[in-house]
N, CA, C and O of each residue as an XYZ file, in Angstrom:
800
protein
N     -55.342    -25.811     94.386
C     -54.919    -26.792     93.428
C     -54.536    -26.128     92.126
O     -53.572    -26.510     91.461
N     -55.317    -25.125     91.783
C     -55.041    -24.392     90.561
C     -53.708    -23.688     90.681
O     -52.947    -23.654     89.713
N     -53.402    -23.128     91.826
C     -52.142    -22.424     92.055
C     -50.962    -23.368     92.036
O     -49.905    -23.044     91.494
N     -51.138    -24.514     92.618
C     -50.016    -25.454     92.654
C     -49.689    -25.947     91.265
O     -48.529    -26.202     90.944
N     -50.737    -26.085     90.420
C     -50.509    -26.510     89.039
C     -49.761    -25.422     88.300
O     -48.850    -25.690     87.517
N     -50.158    -24.194     88.562
C     -49.540    -23.046     87.897
C     -48.093    -22.929     88.320
O     -47.234    -22.618     87.495
N     -47.801    -23.175     89.605
C     -46.440    -23.094     90.114
C     -45.595    -24.194     89.515
O     -44.410    -23.993     89.246
N     -46.181    -25.336     89.308
C     -45.448    -26.458     88.732
C     -45.142    -26.184     87.265
O     -44.109    -26.626     86.763
N     -46.020    -25.463     86.565
C     -45.821    -25.176     85.130
C     -44.782    -24.083     84.928
O     -44.127    -24.038     83.886
N     -44.624    -23.218     85.895
C     -43.694    -22.085     85.722
C     -42.263    -22.535     85.524
O     -41.590    -22.040     84.620
N     -41.753    -23.493     86.370
C     -40.388    -23.906     86.113
C     -40.257    -24.609     84.789
O     -39.241    -24.491     84.104
N     -41.291    -25.342     84.431
C     -41.237    -26.036     83.128
C     -41.230    -25.024     82.005
O     -40.500    -25.206     81.031
N     -42.017    -23.960     82.102
C     -42.064    -22.922     81.054
C     -40.736    -22.201     80.988
O     -40.235    -21.865     79.915
N     -40.186    -21.977     82.154
C     -38.882    -21.322     82.173
C     -37.838    -22.194     81.533
O     -36.949    -21.729     80.820
N     -37.973    -23.489     81.812
C     -37.023    -24.447     81.227
C     -37.157    -24.447     79.718
O     -36.156    -24.460     79.000
N     -38.396    -24.432     79.230
C     -38.654    -24.413     77.773
C     -38.115    -23.125     77.194
O     -37.514    -23.122     76.120
N     -38.328    -22.032     77.900
C     -37.856    -20.731     77.420
C     -36.346    -20.720     77.343
O     -35.775    -20.237     76.365
N     -35.686    -21.255     78.379
C     -34.231    -21.320     78.399
C     -33.731    -22.213     77.275
O     -32.769    -21.890     76.579
N     -34.410    -23.347     77.114
C     -34.019    -24.283     76.060
C     -34.200    -23.623     74.702
O     -33.352    -23.735     73.816
N     -35.317    -22.939     74.561
C     -35.606    -22.250     73.290
C     -34.555    -21.195     73.011
O     -34.074    -21.054     71.887
N     -34.206    -20.452     74.059
C     -33.169    -19.424     73.867
C     -31.823    -20.055     73.559
O     -31.055    -19.533     72.751
N     -31.538    -21.190     74.211
C     -30.278    -21.902     73.963
C     -30.246    -22.404     72.531
O     -29.222    -22.339     71.851
N     -31.421    -22.918     72.078
C     -31.512    -23.412     70.686
C     -31.315    -22.250     69.730
O     -30.599    -22.367     68.735
N     -31.957    -21.121     70.039
C     -31.803    -19.936     69.183
C     -30.350    -19.493     69.130
O     -29.803    -19.160     68.079
N     -29.746    -19.507     70.330
C     -28.326    -19.103     70.385
C     -27.472    -20.038     69.563
O     -26.605    -19.610     68.802
N     -27.736    -21.351     69.731
C     -26.962    -22.354     68.989
C     -27.213    -22.194     67.488
O     -26.298    -22.293     66.670
N     -28.484    -21.944     67.155
C     -28.834    -21.753     65.746
C     -28.153    -20.506     65.211
O     -27.629    -20.506     64.097
N     -28.160    -19.453     66.000
C     -27.514    -18.200     65.597
C     -26.024    -18.424     65.432
O     -25.402    -17.967     64.473
N     -25.457    -19.166     66.427
C     -24.024    -19.454     66.325
C     -23.741    -20.300     65.094
O     -22.781    -20.071     64.359
N     -24.630    -21.309     64.890
C     -24.446    -22.179     63.717
C     -24.620    -21.359     62.443
O     -23.862    -21.504     61.484
N     -25.640    -20.489     62.455
C     -25.864    -19.615     61.283
C     -24.693    -18.691     61.058
O     -24.273    -18.464     59.923
N     -24.170    -18.162     62.140
C     -23.020    -17.274     62.048
C     -21.816    -18.036     61.552
O     -21.044    -17.541     60.731
N     -21.659    -19.263     62.066
C     -20.544    -20.094     61.629
C     -20.704    -20.436     60.156
O     -19.752    -20.414     59.376
N     -21.984    -20.764     59.796
C     -22.261    -21.075     58.390
C     -21.994    -19.855     57.516
O     -21.378    -19.951     56.454
N     -22.469    -18.712     57.988
C     -22.277    -17.467     57.231
C     -20.799    -17.142     57.122
O     -20.308    -16.729     56.071
N     -20.093    -17.340     58.245
C     -18.649    -17.073     58.233
C     -17.948    -18.025     57.277
O     -17.043    -17.643     56.536
N     -18.399    -19.291     57.317
C     -17.809    -20.287     56.423
C     -18.101    -19.921     54.966
O     -17.231    -20.026     54.102
N     -19.344    -19.490     54.707
C     -19.742    -19.089     53.351
C     -18.948    -17.862     52.909
O     -18.478    -17.792     51.774
N     -18.802    -16.891     53.822
C     -18.023    -15.688     53.501
C     -16.577    -16.052     53.192
O     -15.973    -15.502     52.271
N     -16.028    -16.980     53.965
C     -14.655    -17.426     53.728
C     -14.547    -18.082     52.357
O     -13.599    -17.833     51.612
N     -15.543    -18.938     52.027
C     -15.548    -19.607     50.722
C     -15.691    -18.575     49.601
O     -15.010    -18.656     48.579
N     -16.593    -17.598     49.810
C     -16.788    -16.539     48.803
C     -15.517    -15.711     48.627
O     -15.121    -15.373     47.512
N     -14.888    -15.394     49.767
C     -13.649    -14.614     49.717
C     -12.567    -15.396     48.989
O     -11.806    -14.844     48.195
N     -12.515    -16.688     49.274
C     -11.522    -17.543     48.614
C     -11.783    -17.598     47.103
O     -10.858    -17.520     46.295
N     -13.072    -17.733     46.742
C     -13.432    -17.774     45.317
C     -13.118    -16.436     44.644
O     -12.614    -16.399     43.522
N     -13.418    -15.350     45.339
C     -13.123    -14.016     44.790
C     -11.618    -13.820     44.625
O     -11.158    -13.256     43.632
N     -10.858    -14.296     45.615
C      -9.406    -14.169     45.543
C      -8.859    -14.935     44.352
O      -7.987    -14.454     43.628
N      -9.405    -16.172     44.157
C      -8.969    -16.975     43.015
C      -9.343    -16.289     41.700
O      -8.540    -16.244     40.768
N     -10.565    -15.755     41.629
C     -11.023    -15.064     40.410
C     -10.163    -13.833     40.147
O      -9.814    -13.544     39.003
N      -9.821    -13.103     41.225
C      -8.975    -11.924     41.084
C      -7.580    -12.310     40.597
O      -7.012    -11.648     39.728
N      -7.039    -13.379     41.158
C      -5.718    -13.843     40.722
C      -5.749    -14.277     39.258
O      -4.819    -14.000     38.500
N      -6.839    -14.970     38.863
C      -6.980    -15.402     37.463
C      -7.092    -14.184     36.544
O      -6.489    -14.144     35.471
N      -7.877    -13.189     36.984
C      -8.041    -11.964     36.177
C      -6.708    -11.224     36.056
O      -6.372    -10.716     34.986
N      -5.947    -11.165     37.157
C      -4.642    -10.500     37.120
C      -3.680    -11.251     36.189
O      -2.923    -10.638     35.437
N      -3.724    -12.582     36.251
C      -2.870    -13.389     35.368
C      -3.258    -13.155     33.905
O      -2.393    -13.025     33.038
N      -4.558    -13.103     33.645
C      -5.047    -12.846     32.279
C      -4.638    -11.443     31.820
O      -4.238    -11.245     30.673
N      -4.746    -10.475     32.732
C      -4.347     -9.097     32.401
C      -2.850     -9.028     32.076
O      -2.444     -8.348     31.134
N      -2.041     -9.735     32.860
C      -0.593     -9.769     32.597
C      -0.300    -10.413     31.249
O       0.563     -9.950     30.502
N      -1.037    -11.501     30.942
C      -0.856    -12.184     29.656
C      -1.244    -11.250     28.506
O      -0.533    -11.143     27.506
N      -2.390    -10.575     28.672
C      -2.841     -9.641     27.627
C      -1.861     -8.475     27.460
O      -1.615     -8.012     26.346
N      -1.314     -8.014     28.567
C      -0.334     -6.926     28.519
C       0.923     -7.387     27.764
O       1.469     -6.643     26.949
N       1.371     -8.607     28.040
C       2.546     -9.160     27.351
C       2.256     -9.327     25.856
O       3.100     -9.018     25.015
N       1.032     -9.826     25.531
C       0.641     -9.983     24.128
C       0.601     -8.624     23.423
O       1.057     -8.489     22.287
N       0.045     -7.616     24.117
C      -0.047     -6.281     23.537
C       1.348     -5.701     23.295
O       1.586     -5.074     22.263
N       2.254     -5.904     24.223
C       3.631     -5.433     24.072
C       4.290     -6.109     22.883
O       4.991     -5.467     22.101
N       4.061     -7.415     22.753
C       4.637     -8.168     21.631
C       4.060     -7.679     20.305
O       4.804     -7.468     19.347
N       2.739     -7.498     20.242
C       2.108     -7.011     19.009
C       2.570     -5.598     18.665
O       2.772     -5.278     17.494
N       2.736     -4.764     19.666
C       3.225     -3.399     19.433
C       4.642     -3.433     18.880
O       4.990     -2.660     17.987
N       5.458     -4.339     19.420
C       6.827     -4.500     18.935
C       6.830     -4.958     17.473
O       7.602     -4.451     16.660
N       5.958     -5.922     17.146
C       5.841     -6.402     15.762
C       5.400     -5.265     14.849
O       5.932     -5.099     13.751
N       4.422     -4.483     15.310
C       3.918     -3.353     14.508
C       5.038     -2.344     14.239
O       5.185     -1.863     13.115
N       5.819     -2.028     15.263
C       6.912     -1.071     15.087
C       7.970     -1.600     14.119
O       8.506     -0.855     13.299
N       8.263     -2.904     14.227
C       9.243     -3.508     13.306
C       8.745     -3.474     11.870
O       9.488     -3.144     10.946
N       7.457     -3.827     11.696
C       6.882     -3.801     10.343
C       6.883     -2.386      9.764
O       7.164     -2.195      8.581
N       6.569     -1.400     10.598
C       6.582     -0.008     10.132
C       7.996      0.399      9.716
O       8.177      1.074      8.702
N       8.979     -0.004     10.485
C      10.374      0.317     10.153
C      10.802     -0.395      8.868
O      11.461      0.193      8.011
N      10.415     -1.676      8.748
C      10.756     -2.431      7.537
C      10.102     -1.814      6.312
O      10.727     -1.705      5.258
N       8.820     -1.404      6.452
C       8.126     -0.783      5.315
C       8.795      0.532      4.938
O       8.957      0.826      3.754
N       9.183      1.322      5.926
C       9.846      2.597      5.648
C      11.174      2.356      4.924
O      11.497      3.059      3.967
N      11.940      1.365      5.382
C      13.198      1.026      4.706
C      12.949      0.552      3.281
O      13.676      0.924      2.360
N      11.905     -0.282      3.102
C      11.560     -0.773      1.763
C      11.187      0.390      0.843
O      11.624      0.445     -0.307
N      10.376      1.321      1.356
C       9.946      2.476      0.557
C      11.139      3.323      0.133
O      11.238      3.737     -1.022
N      12.044      3.577      1.075
C      13.239      4.373      0.758
C      14.130      3.648     -0.247
O      14.644      4.255     -1.186
N      14.307      2.334     -0.038
C      15.135      1.543     -0.956
C      14.522      1.537     -2.359
O      15.235      1.672     -3.353
N      13.189      1.379     -2.435
C      12.502      1.378     -3.731
C      12.663      2.714     -4.433
O      12.878      2.765     -5.644
N      12.559      3.802     -3.665
C      12.721      5.140     -4.265
C      14.142      5.320     -4.788
O      14.345      5.866     -5.873
N      15.133      4.858     -4.008
C      16.530      4.958     -4.466
C      16.736      4.148     -5.739
O      17.394      4.604     -6.675
N      16.161      2.926     -5.769
C      16.295      2.072     -6.957
C      15.618      2.715     -8.165
O      16.147      2.680     -9.276
N      14.431      3.307     -7.935
C      13.725      3.957     -9.033
C      14.532      5.134     -9.564
O      14.645      5.322    -10.775
N      15.090      5.923     -8.656
C      15.926      7.054     -9.081
C      17.153      6.558     -9.845
O      17.552      7.146    -10.850
N      17.744      5.467     -9.354
C      18.926      4.916    -10.016
C      18.569      4.379    -11.403
O      19.339      4.554    -12.348
N      17.415      3.731    -11.535
C      16.978      3.206    -12.835
C      16.801      4.356    -13.823
O      17.240      4.271    -14.970
N      16.157      5.429    -13.372
C      15.949      6.591    -14.248
C      17.298      7.168    -14.679
O      17.507      7.456    -15.857
N      18.199      7.333    -13.730
C      19.528      7.883    -14.050
C      20.280      6.968    -15.007
O      20.903      7.433    -15.962
N      20.216      5.653    -14.744
C      20.910      4.695    -15.608
C      20.321      4.701    -17.014
O      21.058      4.657    -17.999
N      18.979      4.756    -17.108
C      18.331      4.770    -18.428
C      18.689      6.039    -19.185
O      18.962      5.989    -20.384
N      18.690      7.176    -18.500
C      19.059      8.439    -19.149
C      20.509      8.397    -19.616
O      20.821      8.801    -20.736
N      21.389      7.908    -18.753
C      22.806      7.805    -19.116
C      22.997      6.874    -20.314
O      23.811      7.149    -21.195
N      22.246      5.776    -20.344
C      22.346      4.822    -21.457
C      21.890      5.464    -22.760
O      22.535      5.293    -23.794
N      20.783      6.200    -22.719
C      20.281      6.872    -23.928
C      21.256      7.948    -24.403
O      21.515      8.067    -25.601
N      21.793      8.728    -23.472
C      22.751      9.792    -23.847
C      24.011      9.169    -24.429
O      24.549      9.667    -25.419
N      24.489      8.084    -23.824
C      25.685      7.397    -24.335
C      25.460      6.913    -25.763
O      26.354      7.014    -26.604
N      24.270      6.390    -26.038
C      23.965      5.920    -27.389
C      23.897      7.069    -28.390
O      24.227      6.889    -29.562
N      23.470      8.252    -27.935
C      23.329      9.406    -28.838
C      24.617     10.212    -28.998
O      24.716     11.027    -29.916
N      25.592     10.006    -28.139
C      26.831     10.801    -28.214
C      27.550     10.697    -29.567
O      28.026     11.722    -30.054
N      27.655      9.524    -30.199
C      28.300      9.467    -31.519
C      27.581     10.317    -32.563
O      28.216     10.902    -33.441
N      26.266     10.380    -32.464
C      25.492     11.217    -33.399
C      25.854     12.684    -33.194
O      26.083     13.416    -34.157
N      25.903     13.106    -31.931
C      26.268     14.496    -31.622
C      27.685     14.788    -32.105
O      27.948     15.860    -32.650
N      28.592     13.842    -31.907
C      29.975     14.018    -32.381
C      30.003     14.254    -33.885
O      30.722     15.135    -34.359
N      29.225     13.473    -34.646
C      29.202     13.640    -36.102
C      28.573     14.959    -36.524
O      28.998     15.565    -37.508
N      27.558     15.411    -35.780
C      26.965     16.726    -36.075
C      28.010     17.809    -35.864
O      28.123     18.720    -36.685
N      28.776     17.730    -34.782
C      29.824     18.722    -34.508
C      30.913     18.692    -35.582
O      31.421     19.741    -35.977
N      31.272     17.502    -36.054
C      32.271     17.386    -37.124
C      31.762     18.023    -38.408
O      32.507     18.701    -39.116
N      30.467     17.796    -38.703
C      29.881     18.376    -39.915
C      29.881     19.899    -39.827
O      30.155     20.584    -40.812
N      29.578     20.417    -38.661
C      29.564     21.875    -38.478
C      30.972     22.459    -38.537
O      31.146     23.614    -38.924
N      31.967     21.683    -38.161
C      33.354     22.165    -38.162
C      33.961     22.177    -39.567
O      34.963     22.850    -39.806
N      33.354     21.434    -40.493
C      33.881     21.387    -41.870
C      33.589     22.722    -42.547
O      32.431     23.069    -42.783
N      34.675     23.484    -42.865
C      34.496     24.837    -43.402
C      34.352     24.854    -44.927
O      33.547     25.621    -45.456
N      35.101     24.041    -45.623
C      35.115     24.106    -47.074
C      34.314     22.987    -47.724
O      34.619     22.610    -48.855
N      33.304     22.442    -47.056
C      32.516     21.345    -47.607
C      31.502     21.873    -48.605
O      30.929     22.948    -48.429
N      31.294     21.093    -49.659
C      30.304     21.493    -50.665
C      28.909     21.149    -50.149
O      28.751     20.425    -49.166
N      27.909     21.685    -50.835
C      26.519     21.413    -50.445
C      26.226     19.932    -50.576
O      25.501     19.370    -49.755
N      26.781     19.286    -51.603
C      26.566     17.849    -51.801
C      27.185     17.047    -50.657
O      26.564     16.114    -50.147
N      28.396     17.404    -50.254
C      29.055     16.723    -49.131
C      28.274     16.916    -47.829
O      28.125     15.988    -47.035
N      27.788     18.123    -47.633
C      26.990     18.410    -46.413
C      25.719     17.561    -46.409
O      25.329     17.021    -45.373
N      25.076     17.447    -47.577
C      23.858     16.641    -47.673
C      24.157     15.183    -47.345
O      23.423     14.550    -46.587
N      25.237     14.652    -47.915
C      25.608     13.261    -47.645
C      25.913     13.064    -46.158
O      25.529     12.054    -45.568
N      26.594     14.021    -45.567
C      26.923     13.949    -44.142
C      25.674     13.951    -43.274
O      25.580     13.186    -42.314
N      24.707     14.816    -43.611
C      23.456     14.875    -42.842
C      22.683     13.570    -42.992
O      22.097     13.079    -42.027
N      22.680     13.004    -44.213
C      21.997     11.720    -44.422
C      22.638     10.622    -43.579
O      21.946      9.782    -43.003
N      23.963     10.639    -43.516
C      24.667      9.632    -42.703
C      24.326      9.796    -41.214
O      24.117      8.817    -40.497
N      24.278     11.041    -40.779
C      23.934     11.311    -39.362
C      22.507     10.855    -39.071
O      22.238     10.281    -38.015
N      21.586     11.114    -40.015
C      20.197     10.693    -39.850
C      20.109      9.167    -39.746
O      19.390      8.636    -38.899
N      20.853      8.466    -40.623
C      20.874      7.000    -40.586
C      21.426      6.511    -39.252
O      20.893      5.576    -38.655
N      22.495      7.148    -38.793
C      23.096      6.771    -37.505
C      22.112      6.993    -36.354
O      22.011      6.160    -35.454
N      21.384      8.122    -36.381
C      20.403      8.418    -35.319
C      19.286      7.391    -35.321
O      18.842      6.961    -34.257
N      18.822      6.989    -36.502
C      17.759      5.985    -36.579
C      18.239      4.627    -36.068
O      17.470      3.877    -35.468
N      19.514      4.316    -36.308
C      20.081      3.071    -35.783
C      20.134      3.092    -34.257
O      19.860      2.089    -33.598
N      20.495      4.263    -33.704
C      20.508      4.419    -32.245
C      19.097      4.218    -31.695
O      18.909      3.514    -30.703
N      18.100      4.841    -32.344
C      16.710      4.675    -31.907
C      16.300      3.206    -31.947
O      15.617      2.718    -31.047
N      16.725      2.506    -33.000
C      16.379      1.089    -33.140
C      16.964      0.277    -31.982
O      16.299     -0.602    -31.434
N      18.220      0.579    -31.612
C      18.852     -0.119    -30.482
C      18.114      0.157    -29.168
O      18.032     -0.705    -28.293
N      17.587      1.364    -29.051
C      16.854      1.741    -27.839
C      15.410      1.238    -27.852
O      14.701      1.380    -26.855
N      14.966      0.654    -28.964
C      13.598      0.150    -29.062
C      12.597      1.198    -29.480
O      11.393      1.007    -29.307
N      13.076      2.319    -30.036
C      12.198      3.407    -30.471
C      11.938      3.246    -31.967
O      12.871      3.096    -32.756
N      10.663      3.278    -32.348
C      10.310      3.163    -33.762
C       9.522      4.383    -34.200
O       8.785      4.983    -33.417
N       9.692      4.739    -35.468
C       8.944      5.874    -36.007
C       7.675      5.355    -36.678
O       7.612      4.197    -37.091
N       6.680      6.208    -36.782
C       5.432      5.848    -37.467
C       4.819      7.114    -38.036
O       5.255      8.228    -37.745
N       3.801      6.914    -38.851
C       3.126      8.040    -39.498
C       3.617      8.164    -40.929
O       4.607      8.847    -41.189
N       2.940      7.517    -41.851
C       3.319      7.577    -43.263
C       2.083      7.870    -44.092
O       0.966      7.556    -43.681
N       2.275      8.463    -45.242
C       1.174      8.776    -46.148
C       0.477      7.468    -46.520
O       1.128      6.477    -46.853
N      -0.857      7.481    -46.459
C      -1.650      6.306    -46.808
C      -2.084      5.494    -45.599
O      -3.016      4.697    -45.711
N      -1.433      5.669    -44.427
C      -1.854      4.960    -43.205
C      -3.235      5.444    -42.776
O      -3.589      6.599    -43.012
N      -4.008      4.576    -42.154
C      -5.305      4.982    -41.611
C      -5.072      5.913    -40.424
O      -4.178      5.678    -39.611
N      -5.877      6.966    -40.328
C      -5.753      7.930    -39.233
C      -6.294      7.315    -37.944
O      -7.399      6.774    -37.916
N      -5.494      7.407    -36.875
C      -5.899      6.917    -35.550
C      -5.699      8.072    -34.557
O      -4.562      8.455    -34.283
N      -6.786      8.624    -34.020
C      -6.651      9.782    -33.120
C      -5.866      9.481    -31.844
O      -5.428     10.409    -31.164
N      -5.678      8.196    -31.505
C      -4.917      7.835    -30.306
C      -3.416      8.020    -30.492
O      -2.691      8.239    -29.522
N      -2.946      7.933    -31.737
C      -1.500      8.041    -31.962
C      -1.130      9.129    -32.973
O       0.046      9.456    -33.127
N      -2.131      9.690    -33.663
C      -1.878     10.766    -34.629
C      -2.489     12.072    -34.131
O      -3.515     12.075    -33.450
N      -1.846     13.167    -34.480
C      -2.357     14.496    -34.143
C      -2.710     15.183    -35.461
O      -1.826     15.579    -36.221
N      -4.019     15.322    -35.724
C      -4.469     15.909    -36.993
C      -4.517     17.428    -36.860
O      -5.129     17.966    -35.937
N      -3.858     18.113    -37.803
C      -3.855     19.578    -37.776
C      -4.651     20.163    -38.947
O      -4.633     21.372    -39.177
N      -5.339     19.305    -39.672
C      -6.170     19.796    -40.768
C      -6.488     18.699    -41.759
O      -5.983     17.580    -41.671
N      -7.353     19.059    -42.718
C      -7.710     18.122    -43.781
C      -7.327     18.727    -45.124
O      -7.284     19.947    -45.284
N      -7.053     17.863    -46.075
C      -6.687     18.317    -47.430
C      -7.400     17.438    -48.450
O      -7.803     16.310    -48.166
N      -7.543     18.009    -49.666
C      -8.072     17.216    -50.777
C      -6.900     16.477    -51.396
O      -5.931     17.095    -51.837
N      -6.987     15.167    -51.427
C      -5.908     14.360    -52.007
C      -6.529     13.335    -52.947
O      -7.447     12.606    -52.570
N      -6.017     13.288    -54.174
C      -6.570     12.386    -55.186
C      -6.070     10.953    -54.990
O      -6.824      9.997    -55.173
N      -4.801     10.812    -54.618
C      -4.192      9.488    -54.559
C      -4.321      8.795    -53.196
O      -3.802      7.691    -53.033
N      -4.990      9.403    -52.221
C      -5.173      8.820    -50.881
C      -6.662      8.732    -50.594
O      -7.415      9.669    -50.861
N      -7.078      7.595    -50.047
C      -8.511      7.449    -49.766
C      -8.926      8.306    -48.575
O      -8.097      8.672    -47.741
N     -10.195      8.615    -48.508
C     -10.732      9.496    -47.471
C     -10.511      8.890    -46.083
O     -10.741      7.699    -45.879
N     -10.066      9.710    -45.138
C      -9.818      9.273    -43.769
C      -8.417      8.761    -43.548
O      -8.055      8.439    -42.416
N      -7.616      8.675    -44.594
C      -6.226      8.230    -44.460
C      -5.319      9.459    -44.369
O      -5.735     10.583    -44.652
N      -4.067      9.214    -43.966
C      -3.099     10.312    -43.834
C      -2.665     10.743    -45.233
O      -2.204      9.929    -46.034
N      -2.823     12.055    -45.514
C      -2.453     12.594    -46.820
C      -1.090     13.278    -46.778
O      -0.371     13.297    -47.777
N      -0.732     13.841    -45.615
C       0.532     14.571    -45.492
C       1.069     14.412    -44.069
O       0.331     14.592    -43.100
N       2.351     14.076    -43.947
C       2.998     13.945    -42.638
C       3.833     15.188    -42.397
O       4.801     15.429    -43.119
N       3.482     15.970    -41.411
C       4.228     17.177    -41.072
C       5.363     16.862    -40.095
O       6.403     17.519    -40.102
N       5.144     15.844    -39.254
C       6.158     15.455    -38.264
C       5.930     13.991    -37.907
O       4.821     13.606    -37.535
N       6.975     13.173    -38.018
C       6.844     11.753    -37.696
C       6.546     11.569    -36.209
O       6.910     12.390    -35.368
N       5.868     10.459    -35.923
C       5.625     10.091    -34.532
C       6.622      9.020    -34.110
O       7.182      8.313    -34.947
N       6.836      8.909    -32.807
C       7.775      7.910    -32.276
C       7.145      7.178    -31.106
O       6.447      7.763    -30.277
N       7.417      5.856    -31.064
C       6.902      5.003    -29.983
C       8.037      4.208    -29.370
O       9.004      3.850    -30.043
N       7.905      3.942    -28.100
C       8.798      3.013    -27.402
C       7.920      1.841    -26.993
O       7.178      1.919    -26.014
N       8.011      0.751    -27.754
C       7.073     -0.353    -27.559
C       5.689      0.126    -27.966
O       5.491      0.569    -29.097
N       4.725      0.040    -27.044
C       3.366      0.527    -27.312
C       3.155      1.949    -26.803
O       2.099      2.538    -27.034
N       4.132      2.497    -26.125
C       3.989      3.839    -25.544
C       4.345      4.907    -26.580
O       5.421      4.878    -27.176
N       3.427      5.842    -26.781
C       3.667      6.930    -27.720
C       4.550      7.969    -27.049
O       4.190      8.543    -26.021
N       5.727      8.205    -27.655
C       6.624      9.238    -27.134
C       6.202     10.590    -27.688
O       6.139     11.587    -26.970
N       5.915     10.596    -28.991
C       5.425     11.820    -29.643
C       4.441     11.405    -30.732
O       4.782     10.592    -31.590
N       3.237     11.947    -30.710
C       2.289     11.592    -31.773
C       2.708     12.196    -33.116
O       3.341     13.250    -33.171
N       2.340     11.506    -34.190
C       2.652     12.012    -35.535
C       1.715     13.175    -35.847
O       0.507     13.090    -35.624
N       2.288     14.266    -36.367
C       1.483     15.428    -36.750
C       1.163     15.275    -38.228
O       2.064     15.248    -39.066
N      -0.126     15.175    -38.547
C      -0.530     14.846    -39.915
C      -1.702     15.688    -40.386
O      -2.381     16.358    -39.609
N      -1.911     15.622    -41.711
C      -3.144     16.134    -42.309
C      -3.850     14.950    -42.944
O      -3.213     14.063    -43.511
N      -5.160     14.944    -42.845
C      -5.953     13.791    -43.282
C      -6.702     14.142    -44.561
O      -7.134     15.280    -44.750
N      -6.850     13.149    -45.435
C      -7.555     13.346    -46.696
C      -9.046     13.430    -46.459
O      -9.594     12.708    -45.626
N      -9.724     14.343    -47.220
C     -11.185     14.472    -47.143
C     -11.862     13.266    -47.752
O     -13.091     13.196    -47.778
């Protein structure tokens, strides 16, 4: 009886084993199908991400090319501006020099005429030099150049050049007592400081 029960259980156990193996196989197949499906989804997502990254890279490359082009244009424009400014500055200097020389030419002409006068008296020569001096000062006035440095003015080390001190009765202490060379200014700019001696 024990044997017959055992024999009856064997086909059932085999059936369970077969069923279990079939279930495992189906589960494995389902797992494999699931895994394959997941891999396909992952691959699809990766492909999309790669395409998006490539599109972004292309956009960034185009932006970089555009910015580089702008940078090169700006550099060229700045170089042209710098050269143009230098040419204008050189032209301004040349024009200003030519204008000053043109204004001084009549003075030079009169000096040459005075030197060419052979039989002029000392009085005539003096009058001629005074006229030339007046003409030169008028030219300076037109150019905006003014002279400074007179006896009695307060000494200012920024615009006067002191070469010594002297005892002076009629000038107060610290004021200019003697002008050795007048100073000249163009507006507020000192062209040449006045060379003076200051009272003790």
